[in-house]
MARDRENSE-236889 format. One record per residue: x, y, z of N, C-alpha, C in turn; residue in one letter. Coordinates in steps of 0.001 Angstrom, whole numbers, plus 500000, padded with zeros to 6 digits. Example, Ala and Ser with C-alpha at 12.3 -4.5 7.8 and 13.67 -1.06 7.14 Angstrom:
2
513190494310507800512300495500507800513200496700507800A512850497750507080513670498940507140512900500030507870S
// end
This chain:
480
500844498808500000500000500000500000500881501244500000M500620502176499115501425503386499036501158504267500245S502190505018500661502035505863501836501061507006501584K500892507384500310500017508508499989498542508135500065E498268506833500029496861506410499972496153506699501288F494944507214501160494086507421502320492830506569502156K492377505925503223491155505122503098490035505950502496P489306505388501543488317506178500817487083506482501638P486568507677501455485222507990501907484292507677500753G483090508218500788482185508006499650482803508482498342P482669507687497289483269508034496009482475509098495264K481239509322495673480431510413495127479851511181496308V479637512479496156479082513260497268477731512705497715P477554512614499016476308512086499570475429513232500068Q474162513207499687473237514231500137472795513956501566K472579515021502302471983514899503621470474514858503431E469874513710503703468457513518503435467625514216504508I466710515056504072465771515710504983464365515261504592N463767514437505421462469513858505075461398514921504877Y461449515986505665460405517001505552460427517684504193Q461593517716503546461675518291502212461206517319501131E461266516024501409460966515009500394459637514297500609L459034514493501758457867513690502101456727513921501121R455962512857500913454831512883499992453521512866500758I453489512161501884452239511951502609452220512730503910Y451023513095504331450838513749505622450837512704506735T450986513173507972450937512252509107449597511527509167D448526512240508830447198511622508859447084510501507833E447668510703506633447618509671505600448446508456505967E449492508671506744450370507570507125449901506837508368L448857507333509009448367506714510240447878505303509965Q448311504356510759447831502987510613446346502906510946N445631502017510278444213501825510646444095501365512093P443006501728512731442768501302514110442420499813514138S442486499238515318442122497823515468440675497589515041D439809498561515344438402498423514970438238498460513459E438991499356512790438923499432511332439398498133510694E440496497590511212441013496339510657440051495183510898L439397495192512037438458494123512354437289494125511378K436863495332510970435712495450510080436103495471508603N437414495483508345437862495592506953437741494235506254F437247494262505045437075493036504265437599493284502862K438593492465502425439072492624501058438037492042500099I438231492297498813437179491950497847437173490474497454K438049489669498044438082488229497740437908487429499026Y437340486246498899437333485294500014438655484534499978D439395484578501082440736483963501102440892483064502337I440072482037502484440143481202503703441492480513503884P442108480087502795443403479403502924444477480382503391R444517481560502808445488482567503236445273482957504693C444014483069505096443731483516506457444119482482507505E444316481240507090444848480257508035446246480668508508Q446964481409507658448315481832508023448307482915509100L447146483453509415447036484438510497446759483780511843E446480482487511854445976481840513057447073481439514038S448313481370513611449388480930514495449891482039515399G450904481736516221451426482732517174452383483736516555P452756483529515286453804484363514693453213485468513833W453977486542513597453505487598512686453198487019511306P452186487567510650451722487016509383451803488069508288S452360487689507135452385488611506016450985488865505481F450070487926505706448684488135505284448070489297506062V448308489335507365447813490453508177448443491765507731A449736491741507399450414492958506935449822493444505613D449540492512504698448958492898503411447550493465503590L446796492910504516445473493463504792445574494881505341K446530495113506225446717496447506785447039497445505675L447956497065504773448327497946503664447145498161502721E446365497110502470445183497242501619444175498209502233A443997498147503545443085499052504236443571500490504135C444868500697504301445422502047504196445241502609502784R445528501781501773445428502247500394443984502552500003R443040501826500593441643502081500266441209503460500756R441887503982501777441524505287502326442203506458501620K443275506176500835443993507253500157443197507780498971L443398509063498675442749509662497509443369509103496233A442629509183495135443084508604493869444404509195493391D444625510486493645445854511125493158447027510939494106D446851510111495141447932509871496106448646508554495867R448375507904494737449095506681494359449009506540492847M450093506030492274450202505994490820450052504589490228L449813503597491056449446502278490544448121501909491208I447404500909490703446058500614491225446022500413492736P445009500990493374444902500901494828444653499468495301R444066498609494454443709497245494871444874496266494770E446100496769494630447237495888494365447410494833495468V447262495214496728447440494246497821446288493244497866C445082493724497567443932492824497554444052491802496425E444462492261495236444647491323494123445785490344494405D446802490813495130447920489926495480447431488788496374L446617489104497352446054488055498206445106487158497420L444387487759496483443461486964495676444163485940494816G445256486327494175445970485383493322446705484336494160V447136484712495365447767483731496243446754482673496670L445556483094496996444498482140497356444216481193496195E444183481740494988443935480907493813445077479925493576L446320480357493852447469479459493701447383478298494685S446931478594495924446730477520496894445650476554496410F444600477109495837443483476287495368443891475425494176E444612476004493238444999475284492023446250474432492203H447033474751493221448287474028493406449340474388492380G449262475597491838450249476043490861450419477550490941E451568478010490448451906479435490486451210480164489332C450783481386489591450146482191488550450981483419488204H452301483289488343453219484366487968454066483935486787W454302484883485908455258484691484818456452485582485118K457654485012485069458870485756485367459601486072484060H460220487221484020460987487535482819461812488790483011G463104488715482680463983489879482806463920490761481581G462720491154481186462564491936479959462212493387480258I462268493771481513462065495162481885463274495618482686V463509496915482719464642497443483458464635498953483411G465777499531483796465920500984483783467069501355482851V467113502595482465468055503063481455469509502809481862S470252502117480991471675501896481202472028500696482040G471034500069482655471298498940483544470697497678482964Y471400496563483150470868495285482716470309494455483845G470479494912485074469999494170486241469315495100487215G468902494546488344468285495341489398466778495313489397G466168494900488275464713494807488183464352493391487759V463436492771488457462962491432488111461529491573487597I461352491309486324460035491444485726459103490337486171G457904490702486619456900489712486999455546490137486453R454862489165485883453538489393485309452595488293485791Y451369488672486091450352487684486458449788487056485190C449603485739485202449062485076484007447533485122483968D446926485856484928445475486071484926445190487568485021L445682488353484039445565489813484157444127490320484132P443219489624483474441821490065483449441145489861484795D441536488787485480440927488493486781441540489337487891Q442837489638487765443551490419488786444281491575488103F443577492582487628444199493650486831445206494503487593P445047494630488902445951495486489673447365494916489747A447511493612489487448852493010489534449216492399488185I448603492900487107448993492424485775450487492614485573A451018493774486015452463493999486132452757494064487627H453757493332488075454103493348489506455616493164489636F456355494149489121457812494019489035458479494267490402H459594493602490601460404493760491808461641494603491493T461968495518492401463198496313492290464080495988493482I465336495688493200466307495477494274467077496768494500R467103497218495743467735498482496103468997498181496903V470124498705496445471426498422497054471476498956498484N471610498048499440471643498445500844473003499035501204Q473066499915502217474377500386502690475094499272503444P476406499406503577477184498408504304476627498253505719A476444497001506112475950496629507443474512497062507698S473858497628506674472438498000506779472176499035507869K473041500031507946472798501167508835472016502230508072F470906502682508634470068503672507973469754504836508909Y469523505989508302468909507095509019467400507032508787K466635507415509789465186507318509677464646508223508572T465286509381508336464821510251507254464897509540505914D465964508769505713466120508025504465465032506967504330F464811506204505398463813505131505336462411505691505099L462100506813505729460764507404505544460587507909504113R461651508524503569461560509015502190461411507853501206A462149506759501445462040505583500581460638504974500665M460108504879501887458783504284502066457710505137501397A457835506464501492456873507351500818456919507164499308D458134507122498769458292506952497322457642505651496859L457849504580497627457317503288497211455799503208497398W455277503876498422453821503938498591453182504672497421E453862505702496929453319506547495867453420505875494504F454555505262494210454785504698492874454770503168492839R454578502541493968454567501082494020453464500573494920G453616499332495342452581498673496141452625499045497613S453737499621498055453924499878499479454485498694500230G454692497551499546455175496335500199456701496301500101I457361496194501239458827496162501308459291494869501959L460458494417501561461120493303502238462469493815502720N462654493843504032463915494308504617464600493127505315M465449492397504695465989492547503350465916491211502632H466261491187501336466343489933500623467539489129501097G467632487877500683468712487004501154470080487500500688S470131488211499569471401488790499127471731490045499917T470729490707500456470971491889501268470176493104500855G469712493154499592469029494351499111467721494620499845D467325495921499847465933496251500125465132495774498912I464035495094499152463228494566498053461932495364497948I461776496060496830460511496723496510459655495732495736F458560495302496331457724494252495731456500494849495060L456519494926493738455312495218493004455115496626492505G455429496853491231455071498103490571454866497827489090T454440498847488356454171498693486931455388499110486108T455397498709484864456510499032483976456715500536483870T455618501304483812455714502753483628456383503449484797E456380502835485968456929503485487161458395503147487410Q458974502218486691460342501776486973461344502915486813L461320503586485670462295504651485432462117505843486381E460887506321486626460734507400487606461234507036489002P460994505793489439461488505371490753463008505418490780I463633504881489726465095504863489647465657506278489661F465073507171488888465574508547488806465399509293490130Q464257509094490779464043509774492052464988509258493132E465229507949493152466179507406494120467582507951493861M467995507990492595469346508433492267469552509907492557A468594510753492168468800512197492245468419512790493588H467453512210494266466998512786495532467497512042496761H467803510745496611468191509936497773469616509400497680L470347509746496608471711509224496401471734507707496517S470738507076495948470542505636496133470569504907494804Q471347503824494747471446503006493536470609501739493707D470361501056492598469697499763492688470755498665492725I470342497482493102471273496377493292471380495487492063G471905494287492271472158493375491168471099492295491052G470857491862489819470000490707489565470417490118488229S470016488879487990470408488229486750471833487703486820G472441487490485657473778486885485589474858487941485759S474911488498486951475912489533487234476376489414488677N477219490364489065477614490445490471476411490897491280L476013490093492246474916490503493116475447491490494162R474535492223494756474917493282495690475776492724496824T477031493176496962477864492696498077477251493078499420P477449492232500420476919492519501750477937492111502802S477792492710503985478776492469505048478089492489506408C478829492026507403478341492047508774478538493442509370C478247493587510655478402494883511313479849495329511392L480767494352511366482188494691511365482612495509512567G483591496365512352484159497137513460483235498232513955K482114498442513266481166499449513734480601499091515099A480378497764515333479766497380516600480325496098517201R481160495364516471481547494036516934483005493986517376C483235493479518576484589493377519111485407492285518426E484741491350517734485458490260517100485906490588515674F485459491694515101485787492022513711487297492149513541A487832491447512537489276491389512332489732492221511142L488788492801510422489102493786509377487865494658509196Y487994495722508443486893496660508266485978496161507153D484984495379507533484081494782506538483319495847505763T482920496913506439482134497948505764482950498632504674Q484187498941504994485030499635504014485312498738502808E485618497446503059485904496559501943484654496314501107M483514496145501754482267495932501023481963497135500137C482133498332500658481867499548499877482852499677498723Y484128499425499009485155499543497964484905498554496829E484575497316497169484319496321496137483044496648495350M482045497150496042480805497540495359481072498625494331T481836499632494706482100500748493798483080500357492689M484035499498493015485041499106492021484425498241490914H483461497399491287482869496465490318481459496897489908Y481284498194489676479978498707489255479529498118487919Q480449497973486983480062497447485674479576496009485804D480289495206486588479893493809486789478567493713487554E478290494720488375477069494724489182475840495078488352L475986495975487394474820496510486689474639495985485266H475662495343484713475560494899483321475911493419483231R474899492575483226475129491117483278476036490622482155P477107489920482534478020489349481555478605488026482004G478091487496483106478603486266483683477766485074483227F478281483848483424477440482663483173476204482617484069P476349483126485291475224483140486226475559484124487329Y474824484096488416475029485058489500476356484835490205K476892485906490801478114485829491602477906486682492843F478094486064494011477866486763495272479167486913496054K479393488125496567480488488397497499479871488731498860M480383488112499900479934488450501242481147488551502159K481056489488503107482204489832503937481866489606505409F482489488574505984482345488277507408483571488805508144D483342489517509229484456490103509961485283489099510732G484721487942511039485435486910511775484820485560511414C485414484458511859484862483141511507483498482822512106P482960483658512979481589483426513437480601483502512277N480927484284511260480162484274510010478732484754510128G478529485971510585477160486465510797476404486736509502C477058486835508356476315486906507091476382485577506341V476872484539507017476878483176506469477529483111505098A478632483829504918479279483858503607479763482477503185S480177481648504129480715480337503788479649479422503188I478386479733503421477296478911502886476576479556501720A476757480879501495475900481564500533476648482347499462R477971482459499547478680483360498645479632482602497731A479653483004496461480636482456495534482044482817495973D482204484006496581483474484372497204483201484835498624M483697484071499581483535484395500998484825485044501490S484698486216502075485851486921502654485638486930504159V486466486201504871486264485992506303487500486455507065I487285487267508080488402487753508891489096486630509629G490427486743509749491207485713510445492467486343511027T493273485526511666494552485979512208495579484893511971W496862485270511931497894484257511674498930484149512790R498696484837513890499564484630515044498790483846516097D499157483960517349498564483128518388497351483775519042N496429482924519496495311483418520302495864484024521585I495358485197521929495804485854523162495061485254524353R495812484888525395495223484217526565495459485071527807I494393485332528543494477485962529861494244484856530886D495348484334531461495243483173532348494444483474533614Q494506484726534094493704485069535276492217484994534947E491844485460533763490441485383533366490003483930533161A490912483088532652490599481660532516490217481086533878V491008481398534908490712480903536250489401481482536788Q489107482715536393487842483327536841486645482608536216A486768482205534973485707481421534346485552480076535063Y486687479407535328486639478097535991486004478215537374I486303479311538064485774479500539419484323479973539427A483782480277538264482404480746538202482248482228538450G483360482979538462483284484419538709482823485186537465E483066484616536285482617485229535032481719484225534329I480516484614533947479627483658533254480131483374531844P480097482118531402480527481797530043479563482364529008P480047482455527783479241482961526659478647484338526950N479400485151527714478981486514528056477605486548528699A477254485471529404475981485418530111474788485094529236G475033484666527998473924484403527078473017483280527566A473553482359528372472753481225528832472448481326530321F472462482549530844472149482744532256470728482265532533A470561481625533683469239481121534041469017479679533643G469879479140532761469745477724532406470363476873533521R469727475805533871470201474959534960471183473924534404N472349474418533994473342473541533384474512473218534332W474389473682535538475455473391536489476658474305536330G477690473992537096478910474798537102479648474680535760K480270475766535351481033475769534103482174474760534183F482287473917533158483318472879533092484155473144531848D485349473692532030486170474084530880486582472873530051I486763471727530695487148470530529949486018470086529014Q484804470022529570483667469523528800483137470553527815K483151471828528191482490472855527395483414473570526422E484712473421526614485651474108525711486652473116525121V487470472524525954488591471714525472488112470507524667I487125469767525185486648468569524480485892468906523198D485432470143523058484685470548521862485573471183520795L486847471296521060487776471826520054487867470823518901C487586471248517657487538470272516550488875469624516239P489982470298516550491298469703516268492031469286517536T491342469385518681491933468960519968493279469650520213K493307470949519950494576471673520076494681472417521406C493782472126522362493796472816523651493909471803524781M494554472220525859494646471374527044495016472228528251W494746471697529426495161472355530668496470471752531125M497374472619531464498678472217531989498795472825533378E498433472030534390498292472598535722497081473508535728G497290474748536120496180475717536078496303476686534910N497086476307533900497285477138532716496601476496531498K495934477306530721495361476839529469496407476962528373L496623475890527647497603475885526550496883475643525218R497419476258524173496852476105522828497972475832521840I497810474790521048498716474517519930498189475294518724D498626476536518580498034477433517581498226476961516146D499260476162515887499475475680514525498338474777514059K497660474147515019496560473259514665495184473891514887N495141475164515235493872475865515418493259476155514059C491972475845513897491282476100512626490357477315512712V490511478123513733489775479391513860488260479170513926R487827478174514682486384477913514754485671478912515659C486388479603516523485881480656517412485126480124518630M484986478804518783484171478308519893484759478704521247H486058478517521428486654478831522731486571480331523015C486762481150521974486715482605522146485289483047522460I484294482454521803482906482799522094482515482401523509N483039481278523977482677480787525300483348481599526399T484600481992526183485342482742527204485925484022526596M485069484964526181485575486139525467486470487059526288P486366486986527605487253487839528425488590487173528702R488691485884528376489949485176528595490723484957527307A490016484827526201490655484508524930490285485554523890L491274485954523124491051486935522071491796486480520819R491294486824519620492066486537518408493420487227518457P494332486753517612495641487381517543495576488788516972G496718489441516908496770490835516450497237490968515005T497801489904514430498229489934513024497048489478512174D496178490410511838494890490058511248494840490322509750T493928489648509101493694489803507665492429489056507294G492418488494506091491241487754505637491660486436505008V490746485482505018490904484271504217489841484299503122M490190483782501960489273483759500824488818482331500582L487515482167500484486904480874500187486024481054498952L485919480020498148485171480126496902484218478947496729F483070479242496086482243478168495563480966477820496271G480547478572497307479303478217497985478096478565497124A477009477851497358475772478121496615474629477301497206K473402477712496864472216476919497191471988475898496077A471139474896496298470948473861495272470176474379494058P470785474274492887470084474547491624470434473408490669I471557473512489944471951472425489057472458471236489862L473303471517490844473807470474491743473278470781493140E473669469980494119473218470223495481473907471425496094G473428471826497268474049472927497994475473472549498372A476350473545498383477723473275498808478300474490499511Q479198474210500438479904475268501160481104475706500340M481586476917500610482784477376499913484013476684500488S485040476549499661486258475858500060487346476878500352V488065476671501451489157477568501809490252477446500756L490532478544500088491497478544498985492748479333499330T492574480489499939493721481300500365493558481537501871I494418480923502691494210480968504138494474482322504778P495274483181504120495532484500504719495951485487503640F495332486653503677495747487791502864495609489046503714M496525489987503510496378491269504181495172491999503609E494497492763504454493277493454504043493404494940504329A494161495606503480494358497049503611493868497735502350E493123498843502496492654499548501304493831500041500463P493689500042499137492461499816498358492229498358497974P492842497398498674492589495965498491492968495472497090Y494045496009496552494465495607495200494838494139495135D495388493595496233495751492170496242494514491277496113N493419491678496730492188490897496653491508491100495299I491534492327494806490945492592493483491650491783492400K492969491603492528493714490830491523493221489387491483A492914488809492643492367487449492685490971487418492069I490141488386492423488777488443491889488800488531490366V489692489353489834489765489511488366490136488200487684D491049487441488280491422486136487706490235485174487735K489497485199488837488341484310488965487283484662487928V486983485964487785485979486390486801486373485950485391F487642486162485033488089485843483674487970484346483395E488407483508484334488356482055484136486922481563484061W486079482084484946484672481665484982483946482063483706W484183483281483228483506483725482009483994482954480786M485262482533480796485805481770479662485322480322479656D485091479752480833484848478311480928483481477910481465N482777478837482116481500478493482721480401478271481694G479550477283481952478382477046481124477251477960481560K476227478062480728475079478894481073474450478408482376N474237479334483304473647479076484617474502478129485462R475797478173485265476709477374486082477412478289487073E477169478061488346477818478856489385479297478512489446R480069479411490073481508479197490181481809477867490865L481081477553491941481335476310492665481118475086491798G480146475156490889479893474035489992480984473914488939E481527475050488501482649475017487571483880474408488243L484138474790489485485257474210490229485052472710490389I483820472317490661483506470893490816483735470144489508Q483369470772488388483479470107487093484923470036486610R485692471109486808487056471153486277488112470795487308M487712470738488558488640470307489596489259471461490361G489387471266491676490003472279492526491446472573492133L492262471565491745493632471881491327493682472872490161P492765472734489205492730473672488085492400475075488564K491449475194489476491089476507490010492266477124490750F492959476315491543494118476836492273495211477288491309C495362476556490220496347476943489211495988478298488599E494699478513488342494249479761487708494547480960488598V494308480841489882494515481988490760495921482022491360I496753481046490986498148481067491408498382480647492831G497598479673493311497730479185494684498059477703494647V499100477248495352499410475809495350498353475013496098P498097473786495609497183472889496310497802472507497646V496994472545498712497509472296500059496765471150500721M497427470406501602496744469318502321495543469815503122P495597471082503576494500471616504379493190471710503601Q493264471639502274492047471686501468491282470366501518M491915469328502019491278468012502116490827467808503552V489506467775503756488989467629505114489291466238505665W489123465211504822489491463866505207489781463088503935K490493461976504009490881461249502792489688460922501908P489890461118500597488908460818499547487670461710499619R487752462795500380486636463749500436486649464650499204E487841464923498665487986465817497515488232465016496242N487966465622495071488276464927493823489764464602493729P490078463593492897491473463222492723492270464373492121Y493517464472492505494420465464491915495214464780490810I495145465329489630495873464775488493497148465581488293F498276464891488351499560465567488258499886465919486802W500592467019486649501091467407485329502467466800485117K502815466637483859504084465991483546505259466762484120E505183468108484058506310468903484550506465468829486071E505409468360486762505493468237488215506059466895488663D506211465957487708506687464618488045508163464491487651V509042464156488577510460463992488219510631462996487072P511294463414486014511509462555484863510358462541483880G509242463251484220508105463301483307507317462006483302G506393461878482345505532460714482240506122459599481368F507067459954480512507555458978479532508406457915480220K508127456656479896508860455538480465509188454535479358R510336453871479481510740452818478549510368451487479196D509393450826478606508903449597479217509975448517479264I510844448471478237511913447476478226512915447744479332N513238449019479527514140449377480610513532449010481957D512249449231482100511565448896483333511638447392483601F511424446594482520511412445143482702512792444599483049R513846445255482536515198444769482886515494444979484360T514872445975484915515094446251486348514089445539487249R513075444966486627512050444297487417511715442930486817H512744442187486496512515440862485903511990439898486956T511142438991486497510596437981487396511609436860487570R511770436405488747512672435299489012511886433995489008K512481433012488331511841431690488292511897431061489679E510787430500490080510744429847491396511140428388491238V
// end
C-alpha cells in the first residue's frame, strides 16, 4: 500500500436527506388503521386458505397485506400511481394458487431501467383480466448500505416513494441483502430509479447473471470480534465492480459476502461464491487470570447468554477443550495451553470465554470460493482457497484474485453454472492453478473427500515417459 493512499470515503458526494423536504404523505395519511377498522375491513376476495396463516402465534404477512390494503383504500386517487387494489389482488391470486396448486406468475427479465441490465425482476400475472391490479408486479432490488445502517429520514423518504409509485410492500431485506421493493408497473420503473438516484443518492442492486449486491456484517462498527473493516471493503468492492454489478456478463450470478470473523454472521461460507472471512495468523491471546475466573464461576461463560439455564457449574474441559475440533487445547496445571498451529479458527473457545481469549493481532482475511444453494447440483459450502491475505485499502491484492476468477469463469463456465459448479466440474487443482495458489493438504477435510488430483508431467520427476523394456530389465521375474 502506498504511503500517499488514504482510506476512501464516499466516492460520490452524499446528500443529507431531509424527510420534511421530500415527504409525499401527511401524518394523517400515514396513520395505521385502528384495530376496529382492521376488524371490520374486508378485502374483495374470500381467502380462507390465506387467512389460516394468520391463526398461528407468529407475525403474518397476510395480516400485513390486509393492513396495507386498508390504508390504500383510504387514500385519495391522486395519492398513488398504481392501482389501489394491488394488495387485495395479490392476496386473491395467492388464494387461487393455493386452490389450484400452481403458480400464477410469469417471470421475465425483459424490463429494466436506462443503462442497467439488472436490478429489476420482471413479473407478470398470468390472469391479468381476473387480477388487473397486479397484471404487472415488478420487483426492484435496492442496494443496501454496508451493514444496513440507515437514518430514519432516508427510510421514511424511501417508504413514501414506494407507497406513491409502488405497492407499498417492502422486504427488509432479501437474502442477498438488498431492500426489496415488491410490486410496481413498467411505467413506474424509470421514475422510481431517477428519484432514488437524484433525491436519495441511492442506487439499485444486482440481479440476473451479474455480480449481486455485496453485503457484510456489522464489522468494526459494533463488533469486538471484527478482524478487518468489513464495511470499508464491502463499499470499495461495490464501487470498484459497478460494471459487473449493473451489466450482466457472467454465466450466472456471483455473490460476494464479507464476514468480519469466523463466526460468520452473514453466512458467507454457505451463501457466497466468494467468501471473505476475517482471520489471524499469530497466536490466540490468553488471559490466564480470566481463565481461572471462568473456571471458578466468577465470570459467566458465553457473556451470560445462557444465564438462568440449569446447566450446572462451568466445566472448561467439557464445554471448551473437548469441543475443540482439532483437539489443540489442554490444561497444563492451572494454565490453558493452545497449539496454535493446529487451530482452525472455529471461534468456539473465544465465544465461550471472550474475556479470557482473544484473536491474535496479526489480522487479515481468508478467501473461500464456491458456495451456493441447490440449483443444478446440490448445495455446497465454499472451500478455503487462500488461508491468509492482508486486508488494507484499496485491496488491490484481493481485486487481483477476483479479476482472475471472473476471467476464468467467464471463459469456461456454462450457462447458469455457478463458480462452485465450475470448480467441481474442472477440479480444485485447476482453480488453484488459475489463481496462482498451490494445492495444500489443508484443502482436504478427510481422505477421499475431495476429487482426485491429476499431476502434470512437469510436476513429476523425469516426466511421464517411460521405457517399458528398461523397466522390465530392472524388474525381471525370478523363476521359482
